[in-house]
All heavy atoms as atom14 arrays in JSON, in Angstrom:
{
  "sequence": "MARPIAETPILTGADAIRFERLKMEVENLSGEQRAENTRKLKEAVAKAKERITICI",
  "atom14_mask": [
    [1, 1, 1, 1, 1, 1, 1, 1, 0, 0, 0, 0, 0, 0],
    [1, 1, 1, 1, 1, 0, 0, 0, 0, 0, 0, 0, 0, 0],
    [1, 1, 1, 1, 1, 1, 1, 1, 1, 1, 1, 0, 0, 0],
    [1, 1, 1, 1, 1, 1, 1, 0, 0, 0, 0, 0, 0, 0],
    [1, 1, 1, 1, 1, 1, 1, 1, 0, 0, 0, 0, 0, 0],
    [1, 1, 1, 1, 1, 0, 0, 0, 0, 0, 0, 0, 0, 0],
    [1, 1, 1, 1, 1, 1, 1, 1, 1, 0, 0, 0, 0, 0],
    [1, 1, 1, 1, 1, 1, 1, 0, 0, 0, 0, 0, 0, 0],
    [1, 1, 1, 1, 1, 1, 1, 0, 0, 0, 0, 0, 0, 0],
    [1, 1, 1, 1, 1, 1, 1, 1, 0, 0, 0, 0, 0, 0],
    [1, 1, 1, 1, 1, 1, 1, 1, 0, 0, 0, 0, 0, 0],
    [1, 1, 1, 1, 1, 1, 1, 0, 0, 0, 0, 0, 0, 0],
    [1, 1, 1, 1, 0, 0, 0, 0, 0, 0, 0, 0, 0, 0],
    [1, 1, 1, 1, 1, 0, 0, 0, 0, 0, 0, 0, 0, 0],
    [1, 1, 1, 1, 1, 1, 1, 1, 0, 0, 0, 0, 0, 0],
    [1, 1, 1, 1, 1, 0, 0, 0, 0, 0, 0, 0, 0, 0],
    [1, 1, 1, 1, 1, 1, 1, 1, 0, 0, 0, 0, 0, 0],
    [1, 1, 1, 1, 1, 1, 1, 1, 1, 1, 1, 0, 0, 0],
    [1, 1, 1, 1, 1, 1, 1, 1, 1, 1, 1, 0, 0, 0],
    [1, 1, 1, 1, 1, 1, 1, 1, 1, 0, 0, 0, 0, 0],
    [1, 1, 1, 1, 1, 1, 1, 1, 1, 1, 1, 0, 0, 0],
    [1, 1, 1, 1, 1, 1, 1, 1, 0, 0, 0, 0, 0, 0],
    [1, 1, 1, 1, 1, 1, 1, 1, 1, 0, 0, 0, 0, 0],
    [1, 1, 1, 1, 1, 1, 1, 1, 0, 0, 0, 0, 0, 0],
    [1, 1, 1, 1, 1, 1, 1, 1, 1, 0, 0, 0, 0, 0],
    [1, 1, 1, 1, 1, 1, 1, 0, 0, 0, 0, 0, 0, 0],
    [1, 1, 1, 1, 1, 1, 1, 1, 1, 0, 0, 0, 0, 0],
    [1, 1, 1, 1, 1, 1, 1, 1, 0, 0, 0, 0, 0, 0],
    [1, 1, 1, 1, 1, 1, 1, 1, 0, 0, 0, 0, 0, 0],
    [1, 1, 1, 1, 1, 1, 0, 0, 0, 0, 0, 0, 0, 0],
    [1, 1, 1, 1, 0, 0, 0, 0, 0, 0, 0, 0, 0, 0],
    [1, 1, 1, 1, 1, 1, 1, 1, 1, 0, 0, 0, 0, 0],
    [1, 1, 1, 1, 1, 1, 1, 1, 1, 0, 0, 0, 0, 0],
    [1, 1, 1, 1, 1, 1, 1, 1, 1, 1, 1, 0, 0, 0],
    [1, 1, 1, 1, 1, 0, 0, 0, 0, 0, 0, 0, 0, 0],
    [1, 1, 1, 1, 1, 1, 1, 1, 1, 0, 0, 0, 0, 0],
    [1, 1, 1, 1, 1, 1, 1, 1, 0, 0, 0, 0, 0, 0],
    [1, 1, 1, 1, 1, 1, 1, 0, 0, 0, 0, 0, 0, 0],
    [1, 1, 1, 1, 1, 1, 1, 1, 1, 1, 1, 0, 0, 0],
    [1, 1, 1, 1, 1, 1, 1, 1, 1, 0, 0, 0, 0, 0],
    [1, 1, 1, 1, 1, 1, 1, 1, 0, 0, 0, 0, 0, 0],
    [1, 1, 1, 1, 1, 1, 1, 1, 1, 0, 0, 0, 0, 0],
    [1, 1, 1, 1, 1, 1, 1, 1, 1, 0, 0, 0, 0, 0],
    [1, 1, 1, 1, 1, 0, 0, 0, 0, 0, 0, 0, 0, 0],
    [1, 1, 1, 1, 1, 1, 1, 0, 0, 0, 0, 0, 0, 0],
    [1, 1, 1, 1, 1, 0, 0, 0, 0, 0, 0, 0, 0, 0],
    [1, 1, 1, 1, 1, 1, 1, 1, 1, 0, 0, 0, 0, 0],
    [1, 1, 1, 1, 1, 0, 0, 0, 0, 0, 0, 0, 0, 0],
    [1, 1, 1, 1, 1, 1, 1, 1, 1, 0, 0, 0, 0, 0],
    [1, 1, 1, 1, 1, 1, 1, 1, 1, 0, 0, 0, 0, 0],
    [1, 1, 1, 1, 1, 1, 1, 1, 1, 1, 1, 0, 0, 0],
    [1, 1, 1, 1, 1, 1, 1, 1, 0, 0, 0, 0, 0, 0],
    [1, 1, 1, 1, 1, 1, 1, 0, 0, 0, 0, 0, 0, 0],
    [1, 1, 1, 1, 1, 1, 1, 1, 0, 0, 0, 0, 0, 0],
    [1, 1, 1, 1, 1, 1, 0, 0, 0, 0, 0, 0, 0, 0],
    [1, 1, 1, 1, 1, 1, 1, 1, 0, 0, 0, 0, 0, 0]
  ],
  "atom14_positions": [
    [[67.24, 129.86, 73.33], [66.97, 128.5, 72.91], [68.3, 127.74, 72.87], [69.3, 128.25, 72.4], [66.32, 128.53, 71.53], [65.89, 127.2, 71.06], [64.84, 127.46, 69.62], [63.97, 125.96, 69.62], [0.0, 0.0, 0.0], [0.0, 0.0, 0.0], [0.0, 0.0, 0.0], [0.0, 0.0, 0.0], [0.0, 0.0, 0.0], [0.0, 0.0, 0.0]],
    [[68.31, 126.55, 73.36], [69.53, 125.75, 73.42], [69.94, 125.24, 72.05], [69.1, 124.95, 71.2], [69.31, 124.57, 74.35], [0.0, 0.0, 0.0], [0.0, 0.0, 0.0], [0.0, 0.0, 0.0], [0.0, 0.0, 0.0], [0.0, 0.0, 0.0], [0.0, 0.0, 0.0], [0.0, 0.0, 0.0], [0.0, 0.0, 0.0], [0.0, 0.0, 0.0]],
    [[71.24, 125.17, 71.87], [71.77, 124.63, 70.61], [71.92, 123.12, 70.76], [72.26, 122.62, 71.84], [73.13, 125.23, 70.29], [73.06, 126.71, 70.01], [74.4, 127.24, 69.56], [75.42, 126.95, 70.57], [76.71, 126.97, 70.34], [77.17, 127.27, 69.16], [77.57, 126.73, 71.3], [0.0, 0.0, 0.0], [0.0, 0.0, 0.0], [0.0, 0.0, 0.0]],
    [[71.71, 122.38, 69.69], [71.9, 120.92, 69.77], [73.38, 120.59, 69.95], [74.26, 121.31, 69.46], [71.38, 120.42, 68.44], [71.41, 121.58, 67.53], [71.26, 122.81, 68.38], [0.0, 0.0, 0.0], [0.0, 0.0, 0.0], [0.0, 0.0, 0.0], [0.0, 0.0, 0.0], [0.0, 0.0, 0.0], [0.0, 0.0, 0.0], [0.0, 0.0, 0.0]],
    [[73.66, 119.53, 70.66], [75.03, 119.08, 70.87], [75.44, 118.23, 69.68], [74.74, 117.3, 69.29], [75.13, 118.27, 72.18], [74.75, 119.16, 73.36], [76.52, 117.7, 72.36], [74.64, 118.43, 74.67], [0.0, 0.0, 0.0], [0.0, 0.0, 0.0], [0.0, 0.0, 0.0], [0.0, 0.0, 0.0], [0.0, 0.0, 0.0], [0.0, 0.0, 0.0]],
    [[76.61, 118.56, 69.13], [77.12, 117.82, 67.98], [77.52, 116.41, 68.41], [77.89, 116.17, 69.56], [78.31, 118.54, 67.37], [0.0, 0.0, 0.0], [0.0, 0.0, 0.0], [0.0, 0.0, 0.0], [0.0, 0.0, 0.0], [0.0, 0.0, 0.0], [0.0, 0.0, 0.0], [0.0, 0.0, 0.0], [0.0, 0.0, 0.0], [0.0, 0.0, 0.0]],
    [[77.46, 115.49, 67.46], [77.86, 114.12, 67.75], [79.35, 114.05, 68.03], [80.14, 114.81, 67.46], [77.54, 113.22, 66.55], [76.06, 113.01, 66.33], [75.82, 112.02, 65.2], [76.64, 111.11, 65.0], [74.79, 112.17, 64.53], [0.0, 0.0, 0.0], [0.0, 0.0, 0.0], [0.0, 0.0, 0.0], [0.0, 0.0, 0.0], [0.0, 0.0, 0.0]],
    [[79.74, 113.15, 68.91], [81.15, 112.94, 69.2], [81.79, 112.22, 68.01], [81.27, 111.2, 67.56], [81.32, 112.08, 70.47], [80.64, 112.73, 71.55], [82.77, 111.88, 70.82], [0.0, 0.0, 0.0], [0.0, 0.0, 0.0], [0.0, 0.0, 0.0], [0.0, 0.0, 0.0], [0.0, 0.0, 0.0], [0.0, 0.0, 0.0], [0.0, 0.0, 0.0]],
    [[82.92, 112.76, 67.51], [83.55, 112.11, 66.37], [84.11, 110.74, 66.75], [84.5, 110.51, 67.9], [84.68, 113.06, 65.98], [84.91, 113.91, 67.16], [83.63, 113.94, 67.93], [0.0, 0.0, 0.0], [0.0, 0.0, 0.0], [0.0, 0.0, 0.0], [0.0, 0.0, 0.0], [0.0, 0.0, 0.0], [0.0, 0.0, 0.0], [0.0, 0.0, 0.0]],
    [[84.14, 109.83, 65.8], [84.66, 108.49, 66.03], [86.15, 108.51, 65.71], [86.56, 108.97, 64.66], [83.93, 107.46, 65.14], [82.46, 107.42, 65.53], [84.57, 106.09, 65.26], [81.6, 106.58, 64.62], [0.0, 0.0, 0.0], [0.0, 0.0, 0.0], [0.0, 0.0, 0.0], [0.0, 0.0, 0.0], [0.0, 0.0, 0.0], [0.0, 0.0, 0.0]],
    [[86.95, 108.02, 66.66], [88.39, 107.97, 66.45], [88.75, 106.74, 65.62], [88.23, 105.66, 65.85], [89.13, 107.9, 67.79], [88.98, 109.11, 68.7], [89.71, 108.86, 70.02], [89.52, 110.35, 68.05], [0.0, 0.0, 0.0], [0.0, 0.0, 0.0], [0.0, 0.0, 0.0], [0.0, 0.0, 0.0], [0.0, 0.0, 0.0], [0.0, 0.0, 0.0]],
    [[89.66, 106.94, 64.69], [90.12, 105.84, 63.86], [91.63, 105.91, 63.72], [92.24, 106.95, 63.98], [89.49, 105.89, 62.45], [89.83, 107.13, 61.85], [87.98, 105.75, 62.5], [0.0, 0.0, 0.0], [0.0, 0.0, 0.0], [0.0, 0.0, 0.0], [0.0, 0.0, 0.0], [0.0, 0.0, 0.0], [0.0, 0.0, 0.0], [0.0, 0.0, 0.0]],
    [[92.23, 104.83, 63.31], [93.65, 104.8, 63.0], [94.54, 105.11, 64.18], [94.32, 104.65, 65.31], [0.0, 0.0, 0.0], [0.0, 0.0, 0.0], [0.0, 0.0, 0.0], [0.0, 0.0, 0.0], [0.0, 0.0, 0.0], [0.0, 0.0, 0.0], [0.0, 0.0, 0.0], [0.0, 0.0, 0.0], [0.0, 0.0, 0.0], [0.0, 0.0, 0.0]],
    [[95.55, 105.94, 63.94], [96.55, 106.27, 64.96], [95.92, 106.98, 66.15], [96.34, 106.78, 67.3], [97.66, 107.13, 64.35], [0.0, 0.0, 0.0], [0.0, 0.0, 0.0], [0.0, 0.0, 0.0], [0.0, 0.0, 0.0], [0.0, 0.0, 0.0], [0.0, 0.0, 0.0], [0.0, 0.0, 0.0], [0.0, 0.0, 0.0], [0.0, 0.0, 0.0]],
    [[94.9, 107.82, 65.91], [94.24, 108.52, 67.01], [93.58, 107.54, 67.97], [93.65, 107.69, 69.19], [93.2, 109.5, 66.48], [93.81, 110.69, 65.78], [94.96, 111.05, 66.12], [93.14, 111.27, 64.91], [0.0, 0.0, 0.0], [0.0, 0.0, 0.0], [0.0, 0.0, 0.0], [0.0, 0.0, 0.0], [0.0, 0.0, 0.0], [0.0, 0.0, 0.0]],
    [[92.93, 106.51, 67.42], [92.26, 105.52, 68.25], [93.28, 104.72, 69.06], [93.07, 104.45, 70.25], [91.42, 104.59, 67.38], [0.0, 0.0, 0.0], [0.0, 0.0, 0.0], [0.0, 0.0, 0.0], [0.0, 0.0, 0.0], [0.0, 0.0, 0.0], [0.0, 0.0, 0.0], [0.0, 0.0, 0.0], [0.0, 0.0, 0.0], [0.0, 0.0, 0.0]],
    [[94.38, 104.36, 68.44], [95.42, 103.59, 69.13], [96.02, 104.42, 70.26], [96.21, 103.95, 71.37], [96.51, 103.15, 68.13], [95.91, 102.13, 67.15], [97.72, 102.57, 68.84], [96.78, 101.83, 65.96], [0.0, 0.0, 0.0], [0.0, 0.0, 0.0], [0.0, 0.0, 0.0], [0.0, 0.0, 0.0], [0.0, 0.0, 0.0], [0.0, 0.0, 0.0]],
    [[96.3, 105.69, 69.98], [96.87, 106.59, 71.0], [95.9, 106.76, 72.16], [96.29, 106.72, 73.33], [97.18, 107.95, 70.36], [97.75, 108.95, 71.33], [98.1, 110.26, 70.57], [98.34, 111.3, 71.52], [97.43, 112.17, 71.96], [96.2, 112.12, 71.5], [97.74, 113.09, 72.83], [0.0, 0.0, 0.0], [0.0, 0.0, 0.0], [0.0, 0.0, 0.0]],
    [[94.61, 106.94, 71.86], [93.61, 107.1, 72.9], [93.56, 105.87, 73.81], [93.55, 106.0, 75.03], [92.22, 107.34, 72.27], [91.13, 107.47, 73.28], [90.9, 108.66, 73.92], [90.32, 106.38, 73.59], [89.89, 108.78, 74.87], [89.32, 106.48, 74.52], [89.1, 107.69, 75.17], [0.0, 0.0, 0.0], [0.0, 0.0, 0.0], [0.0, 0.0, 0.0]],
    [[93.54, 104.69, 73.23], [93.51, 103.45, 74.01], [94.74, 103.31, 74.89], [94.65, 102.93, 76.05], [93.4, 102.23, 73.09], [92.0, 101.94, 72.63], [91.08, 101.53, 73.76], [91.49, 100.75, 74.65], [89.94, 102.01, 73.77], [0.0, 0.0, 0.0], [0.0, 0.0, 0.0], [0.0, 0.0, 0.0], [0.0, 0.0, 0.0], [0.0, 0.0, 0.0]],
    [[95.91, 103.66, 74.35], [97.16, 103.55, 75.11], [97.14, 104.5, 76.3], [97.46, 104.11, 77.42], [98.35, 103.87, 74.21], [99.69, 103.77, 74.92], [100.86, 104.04, 74.02], [100.73, 105.22, 73.18], [100.97, 106.48, 73.6], [101.34, 106.7, 74.82], [100.84, 107.5, 72.77], [0.0, 0.0, 0.0], [0.0, 0.0, 0.0], [0.0, 0.0, 0.0]],
    [[96.72, 105.74, 76.07], [96.66, 106.72, 77.16], [95.62, 106.34, 78.2], [95.82, 106.53, 79.4], [96.38, 108.12, 76.6], [97.5, 108.73, 75.77], [97.04, 110.03, 75.13], [98.74, 108.94, 76.61], [0.0, 0.0, 0.0], [0.0, 0.0, 0.0], [0.0, 0.0, 0.0], [0.0, 0.0, 0.0], [0.0, 0.0, 0.0], [0.0, 0.0, 0.0]],
    [[94.51, 105.77, 77.75], [93.47, 105.33, 78.68], [94.0, 104.23, 79.6], [93.76, 104.25, 80.81], [92.26, 104.83, 77.89], [91.07, 104.45, 78.77], [89.9, 104.03, 77.93], [89.82, 102.54, 78.01], [88.69, 101.94, 77.38], [0.0, 0.0, 0.0], [0.0, 0.0, 0.0], [0.0, 0.0, 0.0], [0.0, 0.0, 0.0], [0.0, 0.0, 0.0]],
    [[94.74, 103.3, 79.05], [95.3, 102.2, 79.85], [96.33, 102.73, 80.85], [96.42, 102.26, 81.97], [95.92, 101.13, 78.96], [94.89, 100.39, 78.12], [93.56, 99.66, 79.09], [94.45, 98.44, 80.0], [0.0, 0.0, 0.0], [0.0, 0.0, 0.0], [0.0, 0.0, 0.0], [0.0, 0.0, 0.0], [0.0, 0.0, 0.0], [0.0, 0.0, 0.0]],
    [[97.13, 103.72, 80.45], [98.12, 104.3, 81.35], [97.45, 104.94, 82.55], [97.91, 104.79, 83.68], [98.98, 105.33, 80.62], [99.97, 104.72, 79.66], [100.76, 105.76, 78.89], [100.73, 106.95, 79.27], [101.42, 105.37, 77.91], [0.0, 0.0, 0.0], [0.0, 0.0, 0.0], [0.0, 0.0, 0.0], [0.0, 0.0, 0.0], [0.0, 0.0, 0.0]],
    [[96.38, 105.65, 82.33], [95.66, 106.32, 83.43], [95.02, 105.28, 84.34], [95.07, 105.4, 85.56], [94.61, 107.3, 82.87], [93.71, 107.81, 83.98], [95.29, 108.45, 82.17], [0.0, 0.0, 0.0], [0.0, 0.0, 0.0], [0.0, 0.0, 0.0], [0.0, 0.0, 0.0], [0.0, 0.0, 0.0], [0.0, 0.0, 0.0], [0.0, 0.0, 0.0]],
    [[94.43, 104.26, 83.77], [93.75, 103.25, 84.58], [94.72, 102.43, 85.41], [94.35, 101.88, 86.44], [92.92, 102.33, 83.68], [91.71, 103.02, 83.07], [90.96, 102.14, 82.09], [91.43, 101.04, 81.77], [89.88, 102.57, 81.66], [0.0, 0.0, 0.0], [0.0, 0.0, 0.0], [0.0, 0.0, 0.0], [0.0, 0.0, 0.0], [0.0, 0.0, 0.0]],
    [[95.98, 102.35, 84.99], [96.96, 101.53, 85.69], [97.76, 102.28, 86.75], [98.69, 101.72, 87.32], [97.93, 100.9, 84.68], [97.23, 99.86, 83.82], [96.3, 99.21, 84.25], [97.68, 99.73, 82.6], [0.0, 0.0, 0.0], [0.0, 0.0, 0.0], [0.0, 0.0, 0.0], [0.0, 0.0, 0.0], [0.0, 0.0, 0.0], [0.0, 0.0, 0.0]],
    [[97.44, 103.55, 87.02], [98.18, 104.3, 88.04], [97.84, 103.78, 89.43], [96.69, 103.51, 89.75], [97.83, 105.78, 87.97], [98.33, 106.57, 86.77], [97.85, 108.01, 86.85], [99.84, 106.53, 86.68], [0.0, 0.0, 0.0], [0.0, 0.0, 0.0], [0.0, 0.0, 0.0], [0.0, 0.0, 0.0], [0.0, 0.0, 0.0], [0.0, 0.0, 0.0]],
    [[98.87, 103.67, 90.26], [98.65, 103.27, 91.66], [98.18, 104.49, 92.45], [98.26, 105.63, 91.98], [99.94, 102.72, 92.25], [100.88, 103.76, 92.42], [0.0, 0.0, 0.0], [0.0, 0.0, 0.0], [0.0, 0.0, 0.0], [0.0, 0.0, 0.0], [0.0, 0.0, 0.0], [0.0, 0.0, 0.0], [0.0, 0.0, 0.0], [0.0, 0.0, 0.0]],
    [[97.73, 104.25, 93.65], [97.31, 105.35, 94.52], [98.46, 106.31, 94.8], [98.27, 107.52, 94.86], [0.0, 0.0, 0.0], [0.0, 0.0, 0.0], [0.0, 0.0, 0.0], [0.0, 0.0, 0.0], [0.0, 0.0, 0.0], [0.0, 0.0, 0.0], [0.0, 0.0, 0.0], [0.0, 0.0, 0.0], [0.0, 0.0, 0.0], [0.0, 0.0, 0.0]],
    [[99.67, 105.75, 94.96], [100.84, 106.59, 95.21], [101.15, 107.48, 94.0], [101.49, 108.65, 94.16], [102.05, 105.72, 95.53], [101.94, 104.98, 96.85], [103.05, 103.96, 97.03], [103.78, 103.68, 96.06], [103.18, 103.45, 98.15], [0.0, 0.0, 0.0], [0.0, 0.0, 0.0], [0.0, 0.0, 0.0], [0.0, 0.0, 0.0], [0.0, 0.0, 0.0]],
    [[101.03, 106.91, 92.8], [101.28, 107.69, 91.59], [100.25, 108.8, 91.44], [100.58, 109.92, 91.05], [101.27, 106.79, 90.37], [102.47, 105.86, 90.29], [102.32, 104.82, 89.19], [101.23, 104.28, 89.0], [103.41, 104.56, 88.48], [0.0, 0.0, 0.0], [0.0, 0.0, 0.0], [0.0, 0.0, 0.0], [0.0, 0.0, 0.0], [0.0, 0.0, 0.0]],
    [[99.01, 108.49, 91.73], [97.96, 109.51, 91.65], [98.22, 110.63, 92.66], [98.07, 111.81, 92.35], [96.59, 108.9, 91.88], [96.11, 108.04, 90.75], [94.73, 107.44, 91.06], [94.4, 106.39, 90.13], [93.81, 106.59, 88.96], [93.49, 107.8, 88.58], [93.54, 105.58, 88.16], [0.0, 0.0, 0.0], [0.0, 0.0, 0.0], [0.0, 0.0, 0.0]],
    [[98.63, 110.26, 93.88], [98.92, 111.25, 94.92], [100.1, 112.12, 94.49], [100.08, 113.34, 94.69], [99.21, 110.56, 96.24], [0.0, 0.0, 0.0], [0.0, 0.0, 0.0], [0.0, 0.0, 0.0], [0.0, 0.0, 0.0], [0.0, 0.0, 0.0], [0.0, 0.0, 0.0], [0.0, 0.0, 0.0], [0.0, 0.0, 0.0], [0.0, 0.0, 0.0]],
    [[101.12, 111.53, 93.9], [102.28, 112.28, 93.43], [101.89, 113.24, 92.31], [102.32, 114.4, 92.29], [103.38, 111.33, 92.95], [104.62, 112.01, 92.45], [105.38, 112.77, 93.51], [105.15, 112.57, 94.71], [106.23, 113.6, 93.12], [0.0, 0.0, 0.0], [0.0, 0.0, 0.0], [0.0, 0.0, 0.0], [0.0, 0.0, 0.0], [0.0, 0.0, 0.0]],
    [[101.05, 112.79, 91.39], [100.58, 113.66, 90.31], [99.79, 114.83, 90.88], [99.92, 115.97, 90.42], [99.72, 112.88, 89.32], [100.54, 111.97, 88.43], [101.76, 112.05, 88.39], [99.86, 111.08, 87.74], [0.0, 0.0, 0.0], [0.0, 0.0, 0.0], [0.0, 0.0, 0.0], [0.0, 0.0, 0.0], [0.0, 0.0, 0.0], [0.0, 0.0, 0.0]],
    [[98.95, 114.57, 91.88], [98.17, 115.62, 92.51], [99.07, 116.63, 93.19], [98.88, 117.84, 93.07], [97.18, 115.02, 93.53], [96.32, 114.1, 92.85], [96.35, 116.09, 94.2], [0.0, 0.0, 0.0], [0.0, 0.0, 0.0], [0.0, 0.0, 0.0], [0.0, 0.0, 0.0], [0.0, 0.0, 0.0], [0.0, 0.0, 0.0], [0.0, 0.0, 0.0]],
    [[100.1, 116.14, 93.89], [101.04, 117.03, 94.57], [101.77, 117.93, 93.56], [101.88, 119.14, 93.75], [102.06, 116.23, 95.38], [103.02, 117.09, 96.19], [104.16, 116.28, 96.77], [105.02, 115.68, 95.76], [105.93, 116.35, 95.02], [106.07, 117.64, 95.17], [106.67, 115.72, 94.14], [0.0, 0.0, 0.0], [0.0, 0.0, 0.0], [0.0, 0.0, 0.0]],
    [[102.22, 117.34, 92.46], [102.93, 118.1, 91.43], [102.01, 119.16, 90.81], [102.43, 120.29, 90.55], [103.45, 117.18, 90.34], [104.65, 116.36, 90.75], [105.1, 115.47, 89.6], [106.26, 114.59, 89.99], [106.66, 113.7, 88.88], [0.0, 0.0, 0.0], [0.0, 0.0, 0.0], [0.0, 0.0, 0.0], [0.0, 0.0, 0.0], [0.0, 0.0, 0.0]],
    [[100.76, 118.8, 90.59], [99.8, 119.74, 90.01], [99.57, 120.91, 90.96], [99.56, 122.07, 90.54], [98.48, 119.03, 89.69], [97.37, 119.92, 89.16], [97.77, 120.56, 87.83], [96.09, 119.13, 89.0], [0.0, 0.0, 0.0], [0.0, 0.0, 0.0], [0.0, 0.0, 0.0], [0.0, 0.0, 0.0], [0.0, 0.0, 0.0], [0.0, 0.0, 0.0]],
    [[99.4, 120.62, 92.25], [99.18, 121.69, 93.22], [100.38, 122.61, 93.3], [100.23, 123.83, 93.44], [98.86, 121.09, 94.59], [97.46, 120.51, 94.65], [97.13, 119.95, 96.01], [95.72, 119.38, 96.02], [95.35, 118.82, 97.33], [0.0, 0.0, 0.0], [0.0, 0.0, 0.0], [0.0, 0.0, 0.0], [0.0, 0.0, 0.0], [0.0, 0.0, 0.0]],
    [[101.59, 122.07, 93.22], [102.81, 122.88, 93.21], [102.83, 123.8, 91.98], [103.14, 124.98, 92.09], [104.05, 122.0, 93.17], [104.54, 121.53, 94.5], [105.83, 120.71, 94.37], [106.51, 120.79, 93.32], [106.14, 120.0, 95.32], [0.0, 0.0, 0.0], [0.0, 0.0, 0.0], [0.0, 0.0, 0.0], [0.0, 0.0, 0.0], [0.0, 0.0, 0.0]],
    [[102.5, 123.24, 90.82], [102.5, 124.03, 89.59], [101.47, 125.16, 89.66], [101.74, 126.28, 89.21], [102.23, 123.13, 88.39], [0.0, 0.0, 0.0], [0.0, 0.0, 0.0], [0.0, 0.0, 0.0], [0.0, 0.0, 0.0], [0.0, 0.0, 0.0], [0.0, 0.0, 0.0], [0.0, 0.0, 0.0], [0.0, 0.0, 0.0], [0.0, 0.0, 0.0]],
    [[100.31, 124.87, 90.22], [99.27, 125.89, 90.34], [99.73, 126.99, 91.3], [99.54, 128.19, 91.03], [97.94, 125.26, 90.82], [96.94, 126.33, 91.21], [97.37, 124.38, 89.72], [0.0, 0.0, 0.0], [0.0, 0.0, 0.0], [0.0, 0.0, 0.0], [0.0, 0.0, 0.0], [0.0, 0.0, 0.0], [0.0, 0.0, 0.0], [0.0, 0.0, 0.0]],
    [[100.36, 126.62, 92.4], [100.85, 127.61, 93.36], [101.9, 128.52, 92.71], [101.88, 129.74, 92.91], [101.43, 126.91, 94.59], [0.0, 0.0, 0.0], [0.0, 0.0, 0.0], [0.0, 0.0, 0.0], [0.0, 0.0, 0.0], [0.0, 0.0, 0.0], [0.0, 0.0, 0.0], [0.0, 0.0, 0.0], [0.0, 0.0, 0.0], [0.0, 0.0, 0.0]],
    [[102.82, 127.94, 91.92], [103.83, 128.74, 91.23], [103.18, 129.68, 90.22], [103.58, 130.83, 90.07], [104.83, 127.84, 90.52], [105.82, 127.19, 91.46], [106.82, 126.34, 90.67], [107.78, 125.64, 91.59], [108.74, 124.8, 90.86], [0.0, 0.0, 0.0], [0.0, 0.0, 0.0], [0.0, 0.0, 0.0], [0.0, 0.0, 0.0], [0.0, 0.0, 0.0]],
    [[102.18, 129.18, 89.51], [101.5, 130.01, 88.52], [100.78, 131.17, 89.2], [100.78, 132.3, 88.69], [100.52, 129.17, 87.71], [0.0, 0.0, 0.0], [0.0, 0.0, 0.0], [0.0, 0.0, 0.0], [0.0, 0.0, 0.0], [0.0, 0.0, 0.0], [0.0, 0.0, 0.0], [0.0, 0.0, 0.0], [0.0, 0.0, 0.0], [0.0, 0.0, 0.0]],
    [[100.18, 130.92, 90.35], [99.47, 131.98, 91.07], [100.41, 133.09, 91.5], [100.02, 134.25, 91.57], [98.77, 131.4, 92.31], [97.5, 130.67, 92.01], [96.85, 130.21, 93.31], [95.55, 129.49, 93.08], [94.94, 129.05, 94.35], [0.0, 0.0, 0.0], [0.0, 0.0, 0.0], [0.0, 0.0, 0.0], [0.0, 0.0, 0.0], [0.0, 0.0, 0.0]],
    [[101.67, 132.76, 91.79], [102.65, 133.77, 92.17], [102.95, 134.73, 91.02], [103.24, 135.9, 91.23], [103.95, 133.12, 92.63], [103.84, 132.37, 93.93], [105.1, 131.6, 94.28], [106.09, 131.69, 93.52], [105.11, 130.92, 95.32], [0.0, 0.0, 0.0], [0.0, 0.0, 0.0], [0.0, 0.0, 0.0], [0.0, 0.0, 0.0], [0.0, 0.0, 0.0]],
    [[102.89, 134.22, 89.79], [103.24, 135.01, 88.62], [102.06, 135.72, 87.99], [102.23, 136.63, 87.18], [103.9, 134.12, 87.56], [105.28, 133.65, 87.98], [105.92, 132.85, 86.89], [105.45, 131.46, 87.03], [105.22, 130.65, 86.03], [105.41, 131.02, 84.81], [104.81, 129.41, 86.25], [0.0, 0.0, 0.0], [0.0, 0.0, 0.0], [0.0, 0.0, 0.0]],
    [[100.85, 135.33, 88.34], [99.68, 135.88, 87.69], [99.07, 137.0, 88.54], [98.85, 136.82, 89.74], [98.61, 134.78, 87.45], [99.16, 133.75, 86.49], [97.31, 135.39, 86.92], [98.27, 132.54, 86.32], [0.0, 0.0, 0.0], [0.0, 0.0, 0.0], [0.0, 0.0, 0.0], [0.0, 0.0, 0.0], [0.0, 0.0, 0.0], [0.0, 0.0, 0.0]],
    [[98.81, 138.12, 87.92], [98.14, 139.24, 88.59], [96.87, 139.55, 87.81], [96.91, 139.74, 86.59], [99.04, 140.49, 88.61], [100.27, 140.16, 89.24], [98.36, 141.62, 89.36], [0.0, 0.0, 0.0], [0.0, 0.0, 0.0], [0.0, 0.0, 0.0], [0.0, 0.0, 0.0], [0.0, 0.0, 0.0], [0.0, 0.0, 0.0], [0.0, 0.0, 0.0]],
    [[95.77, 139.6, 88.52], [94.5, 139.91, 87.88], [94.08, 141.33, 88.27], [93.97, 141.65, 89.45], [93.4, 138.91, 88.3], [93.81, 137.5, 87.87], [92.05, 139.31, 87.7], [92.86, 136.42, 88.31], [0.0, 0.0, 0.0], [0.0, 0.0, 0.0], [0.0, 0.0, 0.0], [0.0, 0.0, 0.0], [0.0, 0.0, 0.0], [0.0, 0.0, 0.0]],
    [[93.9, 142.16, 87.28], [93.47, 143.53, 87.5], [92.06, 143.7, 86.96], [91.8, 143.44, 85.8], [94.41, 144.51, 86.8], [96.11, 144.39, 87.38], [0.0, 0.0, 0.0], [0.0, 0.0, 0.0], [0.0, 0.0, 0.0], [0.0, 0.0, 0.0], [0.0, 0.0, 0.0], [0.0, 0.0, 0.0], [0.0, 0.0, 0.0], [0.0, 0.0, 0.0]],
    [[91.2, 144.16, 87.81], [89.79, 144.35, 87.38], [89.48, 145.82, 87.35], [89.83, 146.59, 88.13], [88.81, 143.62, 88.32], [89.11, 142.12, 88.26], [87.39, 143.91, 87.94], [88.25, 141.28, 89.17], [0.0, 0.0, 0.0], [0.0, 0.0, 0.0], [0.0, 0.0, 0.0], [0.0, 0.0, 0.0], [0.0, 0.0, 0.0], [0.0, 0.0, 0.0]]
  ]
}
């Protein structure tokens, strides 16, 4: 039987201000900035894969 989903908490005060600021930063990224972020993320994932060994 499925569990009910809890209500999303309402942000207030400093948390709400921080959330709005971060939301605006993400929305204002140019295509070049997004592409650069994607490239950096892919590099970081590739480096992490070199160090991680999975044994089953």
